[in-house]
C-alpha positions in Angstrom: 11.9 17.4 -2.0 8.5 15.9 -2.0 7.1 15.7 -5.5 3.5 14.7 -5.8 2.5 14.5 -2.2 3.7 18.0 -1.5 5.5 19.8 1.2 2.4 20.3 3.2 2.3 16.7 4.4 4.6 17.7 7.3 2.1 20.1 8.7 -1.4 18.9 7.7 -2.5 16.2 10.0 -4.4 14.2 7.4 -1.7 14.2 4.7 -4.2 14.1 2.0 -3.5 14.5 -1.7 -6.1 15.1 -4.4 -5.2 14.7 -8.1 -5.1 18.0 -9.9 -7.9 18.5 -12.4 -10.1 15.8 -11.2 -13.8 16.6 -11.4 -16.5 15.2 -9.2 -18.4 12.4 -10.8 -22.1 11.7 -10.7 -23.5 10.5 -7.4 -23.8 6.8 -7.0 -27.5 5.8 -6.9 -28.9 5.2 -3.4 -29.9 1.7 -4.5 -26.4 0.7 -5.5 -25.7 -2.4 -3.4 -22.1 -3.2 -4.1 -18.7 -1.5 -4.0 -15.8 -3.3 -5.8 -12.3 -2.9 -4.4 -9.4 -4.4 -6.4 -6.3 -5.6 -4.5 -3.2 -7.4 -5.6 -2.4 -9.8 -2.7 -5.1 -12.3 -1.5 -5.0 -13.2 2.2 -3.6 -16.7 3.0 -6.3 -17.0 5.8 -9.0 -14.9 7.4 -8.5 -16.4 10.8 -8.0 -13.4 13.0 -5.2 -15.0 15.1 -3.5 -17.3 12.6 -2.2 -14.5 10.5 -0.2 -11.3 10.8 -0.3 -10.0 7.2 -1.6 -6.8 5.6 -4.0 -8.5 3.1 -5.9 -10.2 5.9 -6.0 -7.1 8.1 -7.6 -5.2 5.2 -10.6 -7.5 5.5 -10.7 -8.0 9.2 -10.8 -4.3 10.0 -14.3 -4.5 8.5 -15.5 -7.8 9.9 -14.1 -7.8 13.5 -13.7 -5.8 16.6 -11.0 -5.7 19.3 -10.9 -4.3 22.8 -9.6 -1.1 21.3 -9.0 0.2 17.8 -6.5 2.5 16.1 -8.1 5.5 14.4 -7.0 7.0 11.1 -4.1 8.8 12.9 -3.0 5.7 14.9 -4.6 7.0 18.1 -6.2 4.4 20.5 -10.0 4.6 20.7 -12.6 2.4 22.3 -14.0 -0.6 20.4 -15.4 -3.5 22.3 -14.2 -1.9 25.5 -16.0 1.4 26.4 -13.2 2.4 28.8 -10.1 1.1 30.5 -7.7 1.9 33.3 -4.4 0.8 34.8 -4.9 -0.3 38.4 -1.1 -0.7 38.5 1.7 -0.7 36.0 1.0 -4.3 35.4 -2.8 -4.7 35.9 -5.3 -3.4 33.3 -9.1 -3.3 33.7 -11.5 -3.1 30.7 -15.2 -2.4 30.8 -17.0 -4.4 28.0 -19.7 -2.7 26.0 -23.3 -4.1 26.2 -25.4 -5.0 23.2 -22.7 -6.2 20.8 -23.6 -9.3 18.8 -21.6 -11.7 16.7 -22.7 -12.4 13.2 -24.3 -15.6 14.3 -26.6 -13.7 16.7 -24.8 -14.6 19.9 -24.2 -11.6 22.3 -20.6 -10.8 23.0 -19.5 -11.2 26.6 -16.4 -10.7 28.6 -15.8 -14.5 28.4 -15.5 -14.2 24.6 -12.8 -11.5 25.1 -10.9 -13.7 27.6 -11.1 -16.7 25.2 -9.9 -14.7 22.3 -6.9 -13.3 24.1 -5.9 -16.8 25.3 -6.4 -18.3 21.8 -4.2 -15.5 20.3 -1.6 -15.9 23.0 -1.4 -19.7 23.4 -2.6 -21.4 20.3 0.3 -23.2 18.6 -0.8 -21.8 15.3 -1.1 -18.2 16.4 0.8 -15.6 14.4 -0.1 -12.7 16.8 1.2 -14.2 20.0 4.3 -11.9 20.0 1.9 -9.0 20.7 0.8 -10.7 23.9 4.1 -12.0 25.3 3.9 -9.7 28.3 0.6 -11.1 29.5 0.7 -13.2 32.6 -3.0 -14.0 33.2 -6.4 -12.9 31.9 -9.8 -13.2 33.6 -13.2 -11.7 33.7 -15.6 -10.5 36.4 -19.1 -9.8 35.1 -18.7 -7.3 32.2 -15.1 -6.5 33.1 -11.9 -8.1 31.8 -8.6 -8.0 33.7 -5.2 -8.4 32.2 -2.2 -9.0 34.4 1.2 -8.4 32.8 4.5 -9.9 33.8 6.2 -6.5 33.4 5.1 -3.0 32.5 4.6 -2.4 28.7 4.1 1.2 27.6 2.3 0.4 24.2 0.5 -2.7 25.4 -2.8 -1.0 24.7 -1.8 -0.4 21.0 -1.0 -4.0 20.5 -4.4 -5.1 21.8 -5.9 -3.5 18.7 -4.5 -6.4 16.6 -6.3 -9.0 18.7 -9.8 -9.5 17.3 -12.6 -11.1 19.3 -14.1 -14.4 18.2 -16.8 -16.4 20.0 -15.7 -18.5 23.0 -15.6 -22.2 22.0 -14.2 -21.6 18.5 -11.6 -24.1 17.5 -8.4 -23.4 19.4 -6.0 -25.1 16.9 -7.9 -25.2 13.6 -8.2 -22.2 11.3 -11.4 -20.3 11.1 -11.8 -19.9 7.3 -15.0 -18.0 7.5 -14.5 -16.4 10.9 -17.5 -15.0 12.9 -16.9 -11.5 14.2 -18.9 -8.5 15.5 -17.9 -6.0 12.8 -20.1 -4.1 10.3 -19.6 -6.7 7.6 -19.8 -10.5 7.6 -17.6 -12.7 5.4 -20.1 -14.2 2.9 -17.6 -15.8 0.5 -13.9 -16.5 0.4 -12.4 -18.0 -2.7 -9.0 -17.9 -4.5 -9.5 -14.5 -6.0 -12.6 -13.2 -4.4 -13.9 -12.1 -1.0 -17.5 -11.0 -0.5 -18.6 -9.1 2.6 -22.2 -8.5 3.5 -23.3 -5.4 5.5 -25.0 -6.8 8.6 -25.1 -3.6 10.7 -26.8 -1.3 8.3 -24.0 1.3 8.4 -22.5 3.2 5.5 -23.5 3.4 1.9 -23.1 -0.2 0.6 -24.9 -3.5 1.2 -22.0 -5.5 -0.1 -18.2 -5.1 -0.5 -16.6 -7.2 -3.1 -12.8 -7.6 -2.9 -11.3 -8.8 -6.1 -7.7 -10.0 -6.2 -5.7 -9.5 -9.5 -2.0 -10.0 -9.1 -1.0 -8.5 -12.5 -0.7 -4.8 -11.9 -1.5 -3.6 -15.4 -4.5 -6.0 -15.7 -5.8 -4.6 -12.4 -5.3 -1.0 -13.5 -7.0 -1.8 -16.9 -10.0 -3.1 -15.0 -10.2 0.1 -13.0 -10.0 2.2 -16.2 -12.8 0.2 -17.7 -15.0 0.7 -14.6 -14.8 -2.8 -13.2 -13.3 -1.5 -9.9 -14.6 1.3 -7.8 -11.4 1.5 -5.8 -8.0 0.2 -6.6 -4.9 -0.5 -4.6 -1.4 -0.8 -5.9 -1.9 1.7 -8.7 1.7 2.9 -8.4 2.9 -0.5 -9.6 1.1 -0.1 -12.9 2.3 1.4 -16.1 -1.2 3.0 -16.5 -0.7 5.5 -13.6 -0.5 8.5 -16.0 -3.7 7.4 -17.7 -5.5 7.3 -14.4 -4.3 10.8 -13.6 -5.5 12.1 -17.0 -9.1 10.8 -16.4 -11.4 13.5 -15.1 -13.9 10.9 -13.7 -11.2 9.3 -11.5 -9.0 10.5 -8.7 -6.1 9.5 -6.6 -5.7 9.9 -2.9 -2.6 9.4 -0.8 -1.2 9.8 2.6 2.2 9.3 4.0 1.9 5.9 5.8 3.7 3.7 8.2 6.2 2.1 5.9 10.0 2.5 5.7 12.4 1.2 3.1 15.9 0.7 4.4 19.3 -0.9 3.8 20.6 -3.4 6.4 24.3 -4.0 6.6 25.8 -7.0 8.5 28.3 -5.2 10.8 30.2 -8.3 11.5 31.6 -8.8 8.0 33.7 -6.6 5.7 33.2 -4.1 4.2 30.0 -3.4 6.2 31.9 -3.7 9.5 33.7 -0.4 8.7 31.7 2.6 9.9 33.4 4.8 7.3 32.0 2.5 4.6 28.5 2.5 6.1 28.6 6.3 6.3 29.7 6.4 2.7 26.7 4.3 1.6 24.5 6.7 3.6 26.0 9.7 1.8 25.8 8.2 -1.7 22.1 7.2 -1.7 20.1 9.3 -4.1 16.9 9.4 -2.1 15.3 12.0 -4.3 15.7 9.8 -7.3 14.4 6.8 -5.4 11.2 8.7 -4.6 10.8 9.7 -8.2 11.5 6.3 -9.7 10.2 3.8 -7.1 7.4 5.9 -5.5 6.4 7.8 -8.7 6.7 10.9 -6.7 4.3 9.7 -4.0 6.7 9.5 -1.0 9.4 11.2 1.0 13.1 10.7 1.3 14.0 9.6 4.8 16.7 10.9 7.0 15.8 8.5 9.8 14.2 5.1 10.2 10.6 6.2 10.7 8.3 8.4 8.7 6.6 11.4 10.4 3.4 9.5 11.0 5.2 7.2 13.6 5.7 8.0 17.3 9.4 8.5 17.9 10.0 10.5 14.7 12.6 13.2 15.1 11.0 16.4 13.7 14.1 18.6 14.3 16.6 16.3 12.5 18.1 18.3 9.6 17.2 17.1 6.1 19.7 14.7 4.5 22.1 16.1 1.9 23.7 13.8 -0.6 27.5 14.2 -0.8 29.4 12.1 -3.3 32.7 13.8 -2.7 32.6 13.2 1.1 31.6 9.6 0.5 34.6 9.0 -1.7 36.9 10.5 1.0 35.3 8.1 3.6 35.8 5.1 1.3 39.5 6.1 1.0 39.8 6.3 4.8 38.3 2.8 4.9 40.9 1.5 2.5 38.6 1.2 -0.6 40.3 3.9 -2.7 40.3 1.4 -5.6 36.6 0.6 -5.2 34.8 -2.4 -3.8 32.2 -4.9 -4.9 29.2 -5.9 -2.9 26.0 -8.0 -3.4 22.7 -6.5 -2.6 19.8 -8.8 -1.9 16.2 -7.6 -2.4 12.8 -8.9 -3.3 12.2 -8.8 -7.0 9.1 -6.7 -6.6 11.3 -3.7 -5.6 13.9 -4.2 -8.3 13.5 -0.5 -9.4 14.5 0.7 -6.0 17.3 -1.8 -5.9 18.6 -0.4 -9.2 18.5 3.2 -7.9 20.6 2.1 -4.9 23.1 0.3 -7.2 23.4 3.3 -9.5 23.8 5.6 -6.5 26.6 3.6 -4.9 28.4 3.2 -8.3 29.0 7.0 -8.3 31.3 6.5 -5.3 33.1 3.5 -6.6 31.0 0.8 -5.0 30.0 -1.8 -7.6 26.7 -3.5 -6.6 25.6 -6.9 -7.9 21.9 -7.3 -7.5 20.5 -10.6 -6.1 16.8 -10.3 -6.8 14.6 -13.1 -5.3 11.0 -13.9 -4.5 10.1 -13.2 -0.8 9.6 -16.9 0.0 13.3 -17.4 -1.0 14.6 -14.3 0.8 12.9 -14.9 4.1 14.7 -18.2 5.1 18.0 -16.7 4.1 17.5 -13.8 6.3 16.5 -16.1 9.2 19.7 -18.1 8.7 21.9 -15.0 8.6 23.0 -15.6 5.0 22.3 -12.1 3.8 25.0 -9.4 4.4 23.5 -6.5 2.5 19.7 -6.2 2.2 17.2 -3.8 0.8 13.9 -4.3 2.6 10.8 -2.6 4.1 9.2 -2.3 7.5 5.6 -1.5 8.4 5.1 0.2 11.7 1.8 -1.5 12.5 1.3 0.0 16.0 2.4 3.5 14.8 5.4 3.4 17.2 9.1 3.2 16.4 9.7 0.7 19.2 8.3 -2.0 16.8 11.6 -1.6 14.8 13.9 -1.1 17.8 12.7 -4.2 19.7 12.7 -6.5 16.7 15.6 -5.3 14.6 18.0 -3.1 16.7 18.2 -4.9 20.0 20.8 -7.6 20.4 19.2 -11.0 19.5 18.4 -12.2 23.0 15.2 -13.7 24.4 12.1 -11.8 23.1 14.3 -9.1 21.7 16.1 -8.9 18.4 14.1 -11.6 16.7 14.6 -10.0 13.3 18.1 -8.5 13.8 19.9 -9.7 10.8 22.8 -7.2 11.0 24.7 -8.7 14.1 24.5 -5.2 15.5 24.9 -5.0 19.3 25.1 -2.0 21.5 24.8 -2.4 25.3 23.6 1.2 25.8 21.0 0.8 23.0 19.8 -2.5 24.5 19.3 -0.9 27.9 17.4 2.1 26.5 15.1 -0.2 24.4 14.3 -2.2 27.5 13.7 0.9 29.5 11.4 2.3 26.8 9.1 -0.7 27.1 8.3 0.0 30.7 8.2 3.8 30.8 4.6 5.0 31.0 5.3 8.8 30.9 5.0 9.8 27.3 7.5 12.6 27.4 10.1 10.5 29.1 9.5 7.7 26.7 9.9 10.0 23.7 13.2 11.2 25.1 14.5 7.6 25.4 13.4 6.7 21.9 15.0 9.8 20.5 18.3 8.9 22.2 18.1 5.4 20.6 17.5 7.0 17.2 20.5 9.3 17.4 22.8 6.4 18.4 21.6 4.1 15.7 21.9 6.9 13.0 25.5 7.3 14.1 26.2 3.6 14.0 24.2 2.9 10.8 23.5 -0.8 11.0 20.4 0.2 9.0 20.3 3.1 6.5 16.9 4.8 5.8 16.0 5.3 2.2 12.4 6.5 1.8 8.8 6.1 2.8 6.3 5.5 0.0 2.8 6.9 0.5 -0.3 4.9 0.6 -2.0 5.6 -2.8 -5.4 4.5 -3.9 -7.4 5.2 -7.0 -11.1 5.7 -6.9 -14.1 6.9 -8.9 -14.6 10.6 -8.7 -18.1 10.0 -7.2 -16.5 8.5 -4.0 -14.5 9.9 -1.2 -12.9 8.9 2.1 -10.4 10.0 4.7 -7.1 8.1 4.2 -5.7 6.2 7.2 -2.0 6.2 8.1 -2.0 2.4 7.9 -3.6 2.5 4.4 -6.5 0.2 5.4 -10.0 0.8 3.9 -12.9 1.0 6.3 -16.0 0.4 4.1 -18.4 2.3 6.4 -16.3 5.4 6.0 -16.5 5.6 2.2 -18.8 8.5 1.3 -20.7 9.3 -1.9 -19.9 12.8 -3.3 -23.0 15.0 -3.6 
């Protein structure tokens, strides 16, 4: 069941949702200079290479360009590069577009591209270097850039979309707090709770974009209701959601995004080492209730580890059916006929979802003690292997399921399994994951990824829960096409006639 988003999200490519009863507002005057967007999490930095976080990406998508860009449906399209080709499985050639200028007036050249790739790959402070681990060498010849890989990588082109171009000669080790890019907007101000972007390319409907950061969800929603925000993110977290829905001059838009919420179970310790127990947890989860309570109806229950917007999704997999009776039988087979107690660790911000999980498992005789922590306290514990049962989320940034497989499913070895906190190890799965990185044929690669999914869904080191839609509130006089990644491109915001 899909409550507010609607069943049509599986067949409509844009997965759009319009709030019932919303009326179009008055047109924003042509001389309106500013649009105010209210977010909840302020970026820690705007250096394009010294971050790998969603709050910064929401800004940088408007201020910077990369060799290629992901469009609203996660398809790769030209950006700084007008075209590209693979000379061999490990050698890529990119033609750089003429006439692109940085915000300081300097014309972009192939040397800036080479510098940016090397800074992102080799700077000791880079957070995006994992995307470029397969690069051997980079060089330019005139307006062309060549990238030699140390091994074939099927989605290498996707990962280049995360590497933004900065001017050659920028500091290699120090953070660029007001980075110079080539995008439509320039960073004019960056303070604790405010970022101001100035339109320097004359595109779109607004001369300035003001990003305000208000951590308190109800305070942020109240500002939106009072007209202090034109667009608001994180509206689902607020107790004022119903008030927003009731307003005729406001509207909500949503799209199933790239996120997954899941349970991870350390398969090396009891009771999680027992496959019957893991299967019982899978059968006990009340995913429909989780969507209703946690996603406020804006989401879908998941029967697999990726939402339908991600490459590698299994469209023919039957819907999940909850079965408490069968779960109890499996728990009996596992030797837990008298019940069992476990501790579930989760970030405090998703406590509502954690409570749904606890209530669901209790119906089968599994008593769940919740260990709710702030992210900064959870992260080091995960890295040290101190968490046996965890409720977390994953964002498929490249739009490809291999993101999860390479980081969290593969045995922890070398560049693989960096975030595998379950101790799960399957030689066949490892081999398939490594094969998938080098296969360039899309149909063959899809087949390999599907085989991995079926094995993992049988072994259940991770149990899928739901995918929450990206939901934003906006004035009725505005409109836009929602992106799968939930990012807001200012130039694409239109004014309703």
